[in-house]
N, C-alpha and C positions, 0 to 999 in steps of 0.2 A: 296305166291304170286309167278309165275312160272318165264321162263327166259324172257318172253318176259314181256315190260313196261305193258301192258294192261290184263296181264295175272293174276286171281287171283280168291279165292274161299272162299266161308266163311262157316263155319261149328262150331256147336256149340259143346261142349262138349260129350254132352249125345251122337250126331249124330255120333261122333268119337270114343268115346269107344263102341257103337254098333257095327259100320264098322269094327274097330281091334277084337272086338270077332269074329265076323263072321270071316272074316280073319282067327283068331288062331285056329278055328273052323277045317277051309279048310286046313291048315298047316297039324293039327294034323290026319284028316284024310287020307292024302298023308303021313305018316308015320314018322313027324317029331317030335321028342322029344326034352326035355331038354338036353343041351350039341353038339348038331346035330349043321352042319354047314351050313348056306343058303346065295346064293350069290344074289344081287337083283341088276336088271339090266334094270333102268327105267329112263325117264329123271326128271327134277323136276315137280313132280306133287302129288296130295294129295295121291296115291295109294301107292307112295314112301313110306311116312309117316307111312300110315296104316301099310304097311307092315313090317316096321320096328319096329313100337310098337307092332304088333303081334309077330313077332318072341322074343322080351323081354318079353313080357306076358308069354310065354310059357318054356321059357328058353332058346332058340336056338339063338346062336350066328350068327349075320348077319355082310356081309360084303356085302356094297356098291361099284358098279363098275359104272363108270362114263359111262353114255350111248354114248359118242362119241366113245368110244372103238371100235378097229376093231373087228371082230371074234378070230382072232388070239391071241390079249391079253386078249381078254375075258378069251378063255379056256385056258391062262396062269394060269389068277389068279384064276380061279374052281380048276386046278391042283393042284395050290400050296397051296391053305387054303383046298382043299379034304371036297370040298361041298357038301352036299348029292340032295340038290335040288337047282335049279335057277329059280328066278320069272323073267320074263320079262314082 
């Protein structure tokens, strides 16, 4: 369920696994590997969960940044964790 009361999406475990594997392959093609740090800057949508699980699947550490933060706040968090990729 999303932020709004009427926002909801249904997905099967098989569909979720397929999307997570696809996104994990995209991360790998971007040079992300085990131990790398990735920041995720997304609202409460299905793609947020997919990105988190894809990072876990390849062994990359992820940091979720609340989508309401300003650009300066996001920049500080990126620099603090030393992330190699930002997912928006």
